[in-house]
C-alpha positions in Angstrom: 111.7 105.2 101.5 115.2 105.0 100.3 117.1 107.9 98.7 117.1 106.0 95.4 113.3 105.7 95.5 112.9 109.3 96.4 115.0 110.4 93.5 113.1 108.0 91.2 109.8 109.6 92.2 111.1 113.1 91.8 112.4 112.4 88.3 109.1 110.9 87.3 107.3 114.1 88.4 109.7 116.3 86.6 109.3 114.5 83.2 107.9 116.8 80.6 104.2 116.4 79.7 102.7 117.4 76.4 99.9 120.0 76.9 97.3 121.5 74.6 94.6 124.1 74.9 92.3 124.4 77.9 90.0 121.7 76.6 92.7 119.3 77.7 94.5 116.4 76.0 95.2 112.7 76.2 98.8 112.2 75.0 100.2 109.2 73.2 102.1 106.9 75.5 105.6 108.1 76.1 108.4 105.4 76.2 111.4 106.0 78.4 114.5 105.4 76.2 116.6 104.0 79.0 114.0 101.6 80.7 111.5 101.0 77.9 108.7 101.7 80.4 105.7 103.6 79.1 103.7 106.6 80.6 100.1 107.4 79.8 99.1 111.0 80.5 95.8 113.0 80.7 95.5 116.8 81.1 92.0 118.1 81.4 89.8 120.5 83.5 92.7 121.3 85.9 93.7 117.6 86.3 97.2 116.4 85.3 97.5 112.6 85.5 100.4 110.3 84.7 100.4 106.5 84.9 103.9 105.1 84.7 104.6 101.4 84.2 106.6 99.7 87.0 108.3 96.4 86.2 107.2 93.6 88.6 110.8 93.2 89.7 110.9 96.9 90.7 107.8 96.4 92.9 109.1 93.0 94.3 112.3 94.6 95.4 110.6 97.6 96.8 108.2 95.6 99.1 110.7 92.9 100.0 112.9 95.6 101.3 110.0 96.8 103.5 109.2 93.6 105.3 107.0 91.6 102.9 107.9 88.0 102.2 108.9 87.0 98.7 105.5 85.5 98.0 103.6 88.5 99.4 105.7 90.9 97.4 105.2 88.8 94.3 101.4 88.9 94.8 101.5 92.7 94.7 104.1 93.0 91.9 102.0 90.8 89.5 98.8 92.8 90.1 99.5 95.4 87.4 101.2 98.2 89.4 101.7 101.7 88.1 103.3 104.7 89.6 100.6 107.4 89.6 101.2 111.1 89.7 98.3 113.6 90.1 98.5 117.4 90.0 96.1 120.3 90.1 97.2 122.6 87.3 94.7 125.4 88.0 95.9 128.8 89.3 96.1 129.5 93.0 93.3 131.8 94.1 91.3 131.6 91.0 91.3 127.9 90.2 89.2 124.9 91.4 89.9 122.2 93.9 90.1 118.7 92.4 88.8 115.6 94.2 89.6 112.1 93.3 88.1 108.9 94.6 89.7 105.7 93.1 86.5 103.9 94.2 84.7 105.5 91.2 87.4 104.6 88.6 86.5 101.6 86.4 88.6 99.5 84.0 87.9 97.2 81.2 90.4 94.5 80.3 90.6 94.3 76.5 93.4 91.8 75.9 93.9 89.4 78.7 96.4 86.5 78.3 93.5 84.1 79.1 91.3 85.3 76.3 93.0 87.7 73.9 90.0 87.9 71.6 87.5 89.0 74.3 86.4 92.5 73.6 83.2 92.5 75.8 84.7 92.2 79.2 82.6 94.1 81.7 83.9 97.0 83.6 85.4 96.4 87.0 86.9 98.3 90.0 90.6 98.7 90.5 92.2 97.0 93.5 92.4 99.6 96.3 94.7 99.6 99.3 91.7 98.8 101.4 91.1 95.7 99.3 94.6 94.5 100.0 94.2 95.2 103.8 90.9 93.3 103.9 92.5 90.4 102.0 95.4 90.2 104.5 93.1 90.4 107.5 91.5 87.1 106.5 94.8 85.1 106.6 94.6 82.7 109.6 98.0 81.1 109.2 100.3 83.2 111.4 103.3 82.2 109.3 101.7 83.8 106.2 100.3 87.0 107.8 101.6 90.3 106.7 103.6 92.2 109.3 102.2 95.4 110.7 105.3 97.3 109.7 105.0 96.0 106.1 101.3 97.1 106.1 102.3 100.6 107.1 104.9 100.8 104.4 102.3 99.7 101.9 99.8 102.3 103.1 102.3 105.1 102.7 103.7 104.0 99.3 100.3 103.5 97.6 98.2 106.3 96.2 95.4 107.5 98.5 92.0 106.1 97.6 90.5 109.5 98.2 92.1 112.9 98.1 91.4 116.6 97.3 94.1 118.7 95.5 94.1 122.5 96.1 94.6 124.9 93.1 98.1 126.2 92.5 100.0 123.0 91.9 99.0 120.7 94.7 100.1 117.2 93.8 100.8 113.7 95.1 102.2 110.4 93.9 102.0 106.7 94.8 101.5 103.2 93.4 98.2 101.9 92.2 97.5 98.2 91.6 94.9 97.5 89.0 94.5 93.8 89.9 95.2 92.5 86.4 97.8 90.0 85.1 101.1 91.1 83.7 100.8 92.1 80.0 97.0 92.7 80.1 95.7 95.6 78.1 92.9 97.7 79.5 90.9 100.9 79.2 90.6 103.0 82.3 87.8 105.4 83.1 89.1 108.3 85.2 86.6 110.2 87.3 87.2 113.4 89.2 85.3 116.4 90.6 86.2 120.1 90.5 84.9 122.5 93.1 84.9 126.3 93.3 83.1 127.9 96.2 79.8 125.9 96.3 79.8 124.8 92.6 80.8 121.2 92.0 81.2 119.6 88.6 81.9 115.9 87.8 84.3 114.9 85.0 85.3 111.6 83.4 87.6 110.5 80.7 88.7 107.1 79.3 92.4 106.3 78.8 92.6 103.7 76.1 94.9 100.7 75.5 97.0 100.9 78.7 99.2 97.9 79.1 100.2 96.3 82.4 104.0 95.9 82.4 105.3 92.5 81.4 106.9 90.3 84.0 110.3 90.1 82.4 
């Protein structure tokens, strides 16, 4: 990871988030004045989540610089990539651990370029890092195969498919690809579990009208 990318990730994490009472909040999308990119935020039951748009060109450049070919980087960049930041906001010692499995998240495209009037699109899974790895493993043409070094870079730059966050501010960030075309609008169902001692509780919330970044 370059120094510029590290600084970019740190600045994203330090951006202010609007909070409300303990019942939680879904904030209106925040638009960065300099870049025009939008951030969707959810704060609820100890979970703080931010989804930050990434322009396809940002992602193209990032992965081409890590060993992917131009076509391979373009395939990832045009799959609706967001920078994702998750934090456990509960207090250390008294709070609950938070567990996330991206395998349980569901999305519903509501305004695809192919059919902008379709409001009844069924829910679908997001495109996990494991899905990408499986897809790459089926490539028989050696000239089109993804280099091992590139796969490792992809693994470490993408958000873990499953992770538990300890109370007291434990956090992580990484990219998630939702597998949709640039410009597509979608609703996203967030699912997470909180655990304290032997008690576990499941939570879910929909983030509405998220938009995949346009391919400018």
